[in-house]
C-alpha positions, 0 to 999 in steps of 0.5 A: 500500500503506497504511503498517502500524503495529506495533499493527495488525500485532500485533492482526492476528497475534493475531486470526489465531491466535485465529480459526484455533482458533475456526473449527475448534472452534466452526463445525460447518457441514458446508458449511465445507471444509478452511480455514486462516487465511492472514493478517489485515489490520486497519485503522489504527483497528482497526474492520475486519479483512480475513481471508484464508482458503485453502481446500482444494478447487475454486473452488466449495468455496472460494466456499461456505466463504467464504460460510459464514464471512461468515455466521458473522462476527458469531458469530466476532466475539463469540467473538473479543471474549471471548478478546481484550482489545480495546476494540473488536473489528474487524468481520470480512470473509472473503476467499479467498486466491488466493496458494496457487493462484497459486503452484501455477500458477506452479510448474507453468508453471516446471516446464513451461518447464524440461522444455520446454528440457531436451527441446530440448537432448536432441534436439541 
């Protein structure tokens, strides 16, 4: 895990806030599903940013939404540059954030394990 610097963290948080508004206000593509920006990792030289996106829906909808966002990355970068006071605006790369789906899967496994143990206690 790379060492995180306070400036890169602050810039990442600002990019996250600005992109959340830009995606909902500026992108009118009907293929874009219900998305939310869940996190941004900025490189130490502020040249690149990984934007993690969570998507409501199945895997096909998530892939399509990520493709739409990556196609609009240049447009979003230009709009971001107009809103933020940075010397260089990072190149944006959108990635699907699997943490919500993984968390739901783990929650279901835990609930299944708990219900399985409570059934065996009732049988005795």
